[in-house]
N, C-alpha and C positions, 0 to 999 in steps of 0.2 A: 502494500500499500505505499502511494505517499501522500508527502505532507506541506503544509503551508505554514512557515512560523511568519506571524506579521511583528515586523520588528523594525519597523519604521520611526514608531515613537520619537519623540526630542527627548523624553525622560524627566520632562518639565518638574515631577515631583521629586527627584533627584538633586537638581539642580544645588548647588554649583557645581559637584562633581562632574557632572555630565555636561557640560559646555563645552569642553575640550573631546568628548568620545562621545560613540552612542551607548544608551541604554546596552542596548545588546552587548557591547563591550568591555560595562564594566566587570572588574573580577568578583568571582567569589571563590574563595578560598581559593586566590591565589592563581586560577582560572575564569576568561572569559563566559561570563553566564551563558553567552550560544551556546557555547561548549558543552557546556552541562545539559542544556535543551536535549541538544544532537546527540549526545550520548543515552540520555533518558528516549528519546523516539531509536535509537539505535536498537536497546533492548527490547522493545517494544515491536521489530520486525520491521523497520521502517527504514526504507534506505534509499531515496529520495525524495528529497527535500527543496521545494520552490522557497525563496527567503524574498519577503516584502518586505524592500527599504527604502529610506528616504532621507533620513543624516546621516550624513559623511557615510554613504555605503563604501567608499572607497577604505576604509581603515578597518572595514569587516571584510571585504573580497580581499585584501592583502593577507589577514591574518587566515584565514581561511580556503582562498585558494577554489579549489573544483570540490573539495569537500573527501579527496580521496583519504587521506590523514586521518578523518575522523568519522570513517568509514561509511561515508554517506554519498551519493553525488548530486552536487550543488546548481543551483538554477539560484539567478541572480537578477529579481524583479523589482529593477527600480523606478520610484516614482518621483516625477518633476515634481508633483505638491500632495500634500497627505488626501489618498483616497477614504480615508474611514475604516473601521473595522473590517464591512463587508466588501467594501468596493478591493479592498488589497486583496480580498480572498477571489475576489471575481477576474482581476485582473490577471491572475493566474491559470487563465480557463484553458489557454494552449496549452499548457505543460502538463493538466492534468487531464486523464483517459480512464478514470473508474471513480470507485469509492474512494476519498480521502479524509484524511483528518486537517484539521486548522487549529492550530493554538498562538495561546496571544505570546508574546516573546518578553514577558518578565514574571512569571511565575515557575515556580518550579515543586516538583511532585515525585513523590515514590509509588503510586499507583500504578494498577496495572493497566496497560494498555492494551496487550493482548487480550486483556478481560474482556476490554469495550470493544474491541473490533468483535470481538465472539459474539457478544451481547448484541451489537446494531444489525449483525446477519440474522441472527438468531430472531429478534423481535421483526427482521422484514421492515426497517427503520429508514424513514429517506431521512431523518434526519437523528441524530444521539447529542444531547450537551452532557458534560461530565457535571458532577455534583459532589459540592464538600458539605459537608456539616460543620459551622461556625456556631460563635456563640453570643458574637455581633453581628449581624449580616449590614449593617448600617452603611458601607463603604460599598457595599455588593448589591446583586444584582439576586433575588428570593428566587426560585426555580419552583412552582407547585405541580405538583402531579400526583395520578392515583394510584389505584391499588396495582395496576397492569403497570405503572412506571412511566404512564402517557404523560406527557406536560401539559396540563391545564391553564398555566397564566404566569406570566414573572410581575415580579414587584422591583421596579430601579431601584433600589440606597432607600427603604424604608427608615424614616426616622428610627435616632437614638434612642434606645432605651425600649420602643415599639415593640419590638418581635425580640428574641433569642431561639438559640437551638433551631438553627432553619439551616435546610439545604441551600446554598448560594451555587452562582453559575463558577465552576472552577477556570474557562476561558481554554478547554478542550470541546472539540467537538470532532462528529466524522461525520460526513453529507453525500450522498449520493451523487453522481453528478448531474445530473437531469436537474438537480436542484440548480445549476448557476442560471439557469433558463428563468429562473424565479426571479432572481434576485434582481433588482435594478440599474441604471445608469449608476456607475461613481459621479461623486461620493455618498456613500450610505453605512450606517451604522448597523451592524451584526443587531445586535440589543435591543435596540431602539425600532429600529425599521423592518429587519427582515425576520425576525423572533416573532414578531406579531405578524407577520403576513402568513410565515406558515399556520399557525396556529387557525387564525380565521378562512385559510383554504381547506381546514382540518389535512393537514399531510403527516401521514405515519410519524410523530414525534417525541421521542423518547429522551428518559432520564438515567444516567447511568449515575449509581450513589455512589460511589469512592470511598474506599478504605485507603490509608495511608496517611503521609505526611503531605501537604501542601503549604504554599506560600506565593501570596503577591510582592513580590520583592522591589515595588515600586517606590517607596520610602525612605525616605533615610533609616526610620525605624527599623521597618521592617529588613531594612537590606543590613540593619546590622544583626537583627534577630535571626536572620538565618543562620549567618555566620557562627553564632554562639548555639544554634540547634545542629550544628555543623561539630564542631569542638566537643557537643555532647553527646553525638552520637544519635539523634533524635531522626538526622537525614543522614544516609549514606552513600558518599561522592568520594572515588579514587583522589587521594592527598599527597603531593607530592611530599620527598624528604625521607628521613629515617626518626624511628621516634628516641631519644635521647635518653626520658624518664616516661615515666607512665603520664599520657595525656599530652607530654612535649614534643612535637614533630617539626625536626632542622631540617632545613635545606642543606645542600654542599658546602661545602667552602665558607661555612657560617660560623666565627670564632664566639665566641663566649669569653667574655674578661674574667679576672679574678675579682671573688664577690658581687659578681650581678646573680641576679635571682630570679629564676623565670617559675614563674606560679600555672602550673596545669588548673583549664587546660588551654593549649598556645600551639601555634604552628608560625614557623617562620622559615620565608623564603631561601635563596639561595646567597651565599656571599653578600650576608647581611653582616654588620659588626654592633655586637651590643658588649658595649665599654664597660669600664669597673665600677661599680655599684651600681647599675642600672637597674631597674625591677621591672619586670614584665608579666601582665597577667594578673590575674588569672583573663580570660577570654578575649586574647587578644589574637588580630590577623595580622600580621606584618607579610609584603611582600619582596620579592628579589630588592638584595644590592640597597638595604636600609641601613642606615646605620645610627643606634638609639646612644645618644653620647651618655659621660662619664652622670650616673648619678639622675640619669632623665627616666622618668617613670609612665605607662602608660597602662590600662584596664577596661576592660569592654571596648576595645577599637580596633578600627578598622585601618592598615597605614598602605596606600600600595607603593608599586617599586618606586626604589630608585628618592626616597625622601631620607631628611635628619632631622633628628628631633637632637637641639642643643643641650650642651650641659644642663642637667639640672632641671629640663623641662618638665612641664608636668603634661598630661590631658587623658582625658577621661571621656568615656560613652561619644566617641568621637569618629569621623569619615576624613581621612588626609587625605586626597589626592595624590598624582604621581608628581615626585620630583620636588613638591611642597620644602622648604628650611624653614623649621620655628624654630625658635630664636634662644637661646641659652634663657634660660629663667622665666620662659611664656607657662602660662596655665590656660588649659583651652577645655574646657568643658562643655559636654551636649549641641559638638560645632560641628559642620561640614565645612571645610576647607579647600578651594579649588584651586588650578594652577595661577588664578587671577590675584588670589586673597593678596598677596604681597605682603607675606608672612615675615619675611627676611630682606 
């Protein structure tokens, strides 16, 4: 089966760290988000993928090329202007030749895609939507279905506190190719325009209620949270480096100075330098070629490649973009710092 990944978003909810890179390329445990998604699709027996891209597509293409190194064949569908979540899928019509998967490019999950594909075939569905149970559905679209799992209606982003423990749109769909003809001309929204059309026309539209880990990583809070969940083992993904101590994984050619303390769980990339008296962790992810200065400390933070934390600097609950230099003695709490921030 083929898949379409909607990877054209600007990543505005992650600003400012997505000014310089498309959201699909933000690192998740030191690998691009899109790489994590592709690995999941391959595990679900998907081998051909169209990437619907718009913002800085050359960065994505340079990293993934034809996809061969990641177990897939990639096609790039570059939008000159945003086509919406539905329009981006319709724009891939020439690539699609049968039932196909569509998924949002800002989610990570562990549910069984192969089981969803089997469910879609068994139900003889025209469309199937993955639905995941969450405690607070106010950020999402609620999916209501009957006893036979047929979708009855959608409720987009109910008011906070009005609903709890509801199944919401997990951002993964399977469509029969014939449905492309039912889609309007772009731009249009899958959620607000196309799904209501399917319900109004009474197409066989089913909800696949998923089990397993799921997260939308599109906000600073959830971006940090997915790293904590990976470190805690709630989401299993391949990690680089070797375990130097329980819960502490360190990349090649990384040096840890005398008196430096690394508290698990933590992940350090390769060619890093943790200097004398520095403190790292818990719940820290550090990219490649990062310098943690003498006496500096960080906790519950994600630091991208090439950063330097000056001596005595302290960061907590932060996202630090690539190649940032934090001044000696600086204190940052709860911030997302981009290359344009001028910290040094």
